[in-house]
C-alpha positions in Angstrom: -167.4 -125.0 110.5 -170.8 -124.9 108.9 -173.7 -124.2 111.3 -176.5 -126.7 111.3 -180.0 -125.6 112.2 -182.0 -128.3 113.9 -185.7 -128.5 114.7 -184.8 -128.7 118.4 -182.6 -125.6 118.2 -185.3 -123.6 116.5 -188.0 -124.8 118.8 -186.0 -123.8 121.9 -185.5 -120.3 120.6 -189.0 -119.8 119.3 -190.9 -121.0 122.3 -189.3 -120.4 125.7 -190.5 -122.6 128.6 -192.1 -119.7 130.3 -194.4 -118.8 127.3 -197.9 -117.8 128.2 -200.8 -116.9 125.8 -200.8 -113.3 127.2 -197.4 -112.5 126.1 -196.8 -110.4 122.9 -195.2 -112.4 120.1 -192.1 -110.8 118.5 -190.6 -112.4 115.4 -187.0 -111.8 114.6 -184.9 -112.9 111.6 -181.3 -112.8 112.9 -178.7 -115.3 111.9 -178.0 -118.2 114.3 -174.9 -116.6 115.8 -177.0 -113.7 117.2 -180.3 -115.5 117.8 -179.7 -116.7 121.4 -178.7 -113.2 122.6 -181.7 -111.5 121.0 -184.1 -114.2 122.1 -182.9 -113.8 125.7 -183.4 -110.1 125.7 -186.9 -110.4 124.3 -187.8 -113.0 126.9 -186.6 -110.7 129.7 -189.2 -108.2 128.4 -191.9 -110.8 128.8 -192.2 -111.3 125.0 -192.6 -114.6 123.2 -189.7 -114.8 120.7 -190.5 -116.3 117.3 -187.2 -117.0 115.5 -187.4 -117.1 111.7 -183.8 -116.9 110.5 -183.5 -115.8 106.8 -179.7 -115.6 106.5 -176.7 -117.2 107.9 -173.3 -115.5 108.4 -170.2 -117.6 108.9 -166.7 -118.0 107.5 -166.0 -120.8 105.0 -162.7 -122.6 104.2 -162.4 -120.4 101.1 -163.0 -117.1 102.9 -160.6 -118.1 105.8 -157.9 -119.0 103.3 -158.4 -115.7 101.5 -158.2 -113.8 104.8 -155.1 -115.7 105.9 -153.3 -114.5 102.8 -153.9 -110.9 103.9 -152.5 -111.6 107.3 -149.1 -112.9 106.1 -146.1 -110.9 107.4 -145.6 -109.3 104.0 -149.2 -108.3 103.5 -149.9 -107.1 107.0 -146.7 -105.0 107.1 -148.2 -102.8 104.4 -151.3 -102.0 106.5 -151.9 -99.2 108.9 -155.3 -100.2 110.1 -158.1 -102.9 110.2 -161.8 -101.9 110.3 -164.2 -104.6 111.4 -167.8 -103.9 110.2 -169.3 -106.8 112.2 -168.8 -109.3 115.0 -168.5 -112.1 112.5 -165.7 -110.3 110.8 -163.7 -110.3 114.1 -164.4 -114.0 114.7 -163.4 -114.9 111.2 -160.1 -112.9 111.6 -159.4 -114.8 114.9 -160.1 -118.2 113.2 -157.9 -117.4 110.2 -155.0 -116.3 112.5 -154.9 -119.8 114.1 -153.1 -121.1 111.0 -150.4 -118.4 111.2 -147.4 -117.8 113.4 -148.1 -115.1 116.0 -147.8 -112.3 116.7 -149.2 -111.3 113.3 -147.9 -107.7 113.3 -144.2 -107.3 112.4 -142.2 -104.9 114.6 -142.5 -101.3 113.5 -142.7 -97.9 115.2 -146.1 -96.6 113.8 -149.2 -97.1 115.8 -151.6 -99.6 114.2 -155.4 -98.9 114.4 -158.1 -101.5 114.9 -161.6 -100.2 114.6 -164.9 -102.0 115.4 -168.6 -101.1 116.0 -170.6 -101.0 119.2 -170.3 -104.0 121.5 -168.2 -105.8 118.9 -165.2 -104.1 120.3 -165.4 -106.3 123.3 -163.9 -109.1 121.2 -160.8 -107.0 120.7 -159.6 -108.1 124.2 -156.2 -108.8 125.6 -155.9 -112.3 124.1 -156.8 -110.9 120.7 -154.2 -108.2 121.0 -151.4 -110.5 122.3 -152.0 -112.8 119.3 -152.0 -109.8 117.0 -149.0 -107.7 118.2 -147.3 -109.6 121.0 -146.4 -108.2 124.4 -146.4 -104.6 123.5 -150.1 -104.0 123.0 -149.5 -100.2 123.3 -148.5 -100.4 119.6 -152.2 -100.8 118.8 -154.9 -98.2 119.1 -158.4 -99.7 119.4 -161.3 -97.4 118.5 -165.1 -97.6 118.3 -167.4 -94.7 117.4 -170.0 -93.5 119.9 -172.6 -94.0 117.2 -172.2 -97.6 115.8 -172.4 -97.0 112.1 -169.8 -97.4 109.3 -170.0 -93.6 108.5 -169.2 -92.7 112.1 -166.4 -95.2 112.1 -164.9 -93.5 109.0 -165.2 -90.1 110.8 -163.4 -91.5 113.8 -160.6 -92.9 111.7 -159.9 -89.5 110.3 -157.8 -88.7 107.2 -156.0 -91.7 105.8 -153.2 -89.8 103.9 -152.9 -92.7 101.5 -152.5 -95.4 104.2 -153.9 -98.9 103.6 -156.7 -100.3 105.7 -158.0 -103.9 105.6 -161.7 -104.4 105.5 -162.9 -107.9 106.3 -166.4 -107.9 104.9 -169.0 -110.5 103.8 -169.4 -112.2 100.5 -173.2 -112.2 99.8 -174.6 -115.4 98.4 -178.2 -115.8 97.1 -179.1 -112.2 97.7 -178.2 -108.8 96.3 -175.3 -107.1 98.1 -176.7 -104.3 100.3 -175.1 -100.9 99.7 -173.6 -100.8 103.2 -170.2 -102.3 102.3 -169.8 -100.4 99.0 -170.8 -97.2 100.6 -168.3 -97.8 103.5 -165.5 -98.4 101.1 -166.3 -95.3 99.1 -166.4 -93.2 102.3 -163.0 -94.6 103.3 -161.6 -93.6 99.9 -163.1 -90.2 100.2 -161.2 -89.9 103.5 -158.0 -90.7 101.7 -157.7 -94.3 103.0 -156.8 -97.1 100.6 -159.3 -99.8 101.6 -158.3 -103.4 100.9 -161.5 -105.5 100.7 -161.3 -109.1 101.6 -164.3 -111.5 101.8 -163.8 -112.8 105.3 -167.1 -114.7 105.6 -170.3 -115.4 103.8 -173.8 -114.0 104.2 -176.1 -116.6 102.7 -179.8 -116.8 102.1 -181.3 -119.7 104.0 -183.5 -120.7 101.2 -187.2 -120.7 100.0 -188.8 -122.0 103.2 -187.0 -119.7 105.7 -190.1 -117.5 106.0 -192.4 -120.5 106.8 -192.6 -119.5 110.5 -194.3 -116.2 109.5 -196.7 -117.8 107.1 -197.7 -120.4 109.7 -198.2 -117.7 112.3 -200.9 -116.2 110.1 -203.0 -119.3 110.8 -202.1 -119.5 114.5 -202.8 -116.0 115.8 -201.4 -112.6 116.6 -198.0 -111.3 115.7 -197.2 -108.1 117.6 -193.8 -107.1 116.3 -191.0 -108.0 113.9 -187.4 -107.1 114.4 -184.8 -106.9 111.7 -181.1 -106.4 112.4 -179.8 -106.2 108.9 -181.2 -105.4 105.4 -180.1 -108.8 104.3 -182.6 -110.4 106.7 -185.3 -108.3 105.2 -184.5 -109.3 101.6 -184.2 -112.9 102.7 -187.7 -112.8 104.2 -189.3 -111.1 101.3 -187.7 -113.6 98.9 -189.0 -116.5 100.9 -192.5 -115.0 101.3 -192.8 -114.8 97.5 -192.1 -118.5 97.4 -195.3 -119.0 99.5 -197.3 -116.6 97.3 -197.1 -113.8 99.8 -196.1 -110.2 99.4 -195.2 -107.8 102.3 -198.5 -106.1 101.9 -200.2 -109.4 102.9 -198.2 -109.4 106.1 -199.4 -105.9 106.9 -203.0 -106.8 106.0 -202.9 -109.9 108.2 -201.5 -107.9 111.2 -202.5 -104.2 110.7 -201.0 -103.2 114.1 -197.7 -105.0 113.5 -194.8 -103.0 114.8 -191.7 -103.3 112.5 -188.5 -102.5 114.2 -185.0 -101.9 112.8 -181.7 -102.2 114.7 -180.3 -98.8 113.8 -180.7 -96.4 110.8 -178.6 -98.5 108.4 -181.0 -101.4 108.7 -184.0 -99.1 108.6 -182.8 -97.5 105.4 -182.2 -100.9 103.8 -185.7 -102.1 104.8 -187.3 -99.0 103.4 -185.3 -99.4 100.2 -186.9 -102.9 99.9 -190.4 -101.6 100.4 -190.8 -102.5 104.1 -191.9 -99.5 106.1 -190.3 -99.3 109.6 -192.2 -98.1 112.6 -189.4 -98.1 115.2 -185.7 -97.4 114.8 -183.6 -98.0 117.9 -181.8 -94.8 119.0 -179.2 -97.0 120.7 -177.8 -99.6 118.4 -174.5 -100.5 119.9 -176.3 -103.6 121.2 -179.6 -105.4 120.7 -180.9 -104.0 124.0 -181.7 -100.8 122.2 -184.1 -102.3 119.6 -185.7 -104.5 122.3 -186.3 -101.4 124.5 -187.7 -99.6 121.5 -190.2 -102.4 120.7 -191.2 -102.6 124.3 -191.9 -98.8 124.5 -193.8 -98.8 121.2 -196.1 -101.7 122.2 -196.8 -100.2 125.6 -197.5 -96.9 123.9 -200.0 -98.6 121.5 -201.7 -100.2 124.5 -201.2 -103.7 123.0 -203.9 -106.1 124.1 -201.2 -108.6 124.9 -199.2 -106.4 127.3 
């Protein structure tokens, strides 16, 4: 199902009913499926959230069909593991499985590995496992690295010894594919896994006007911080700003004390690669709480006039 962004939806996320002029304004560029959660966490810290989504991540009929082919009894019997790099990958997997007979996993003696990052592993619950392997869920080993990055996931998986591993990843539309997925696949190969890439969902740029909220904010007042949760969001914003005749340097000049925060080192590296200097990188990035806490600590440390 395609997600529709409505003015009412954006207004509700951008301006909570408890907004006051004294609250610091924090812009964030997450896709719609993550926006409510991050907006809520910002509001709990007495920030005014300003939602300016620059990308959308969701499965399409084409990606679901492609994923379903890899979940057929013949295809899945050749696999030893599945590595989910995102929450959207897990939801796409669950949606694709609805069109297939369950359990998906044919009977065999070897333990099957399912890997996920951070709080995404919460989606690998009992219902998910019953649909995947039937009543004997002990056949499946669910793992998540203590540090929620693809590199740590590869380390936790260990040596593949030539085994096949399914990687449901995004197909990037309207933007350059960040190096995260290609690097992840290379690391798996280096660890002697045979990664099977399947485009399970799309990451799409939301178009030329998606940065309008940032441009309009320049006429309305102070912007205290900006949160990025992926490098795709950064590229999407920069691409939109150029449509308005802006460059990132203009953002910095307009708000010289702006705190730019990244949700984890992978996002930070991507932002820096695109020319956006990051002031705060969350040390805890298994959930959005880490980056929100980091922004709060930074603004308090700066003695923000809005705190």
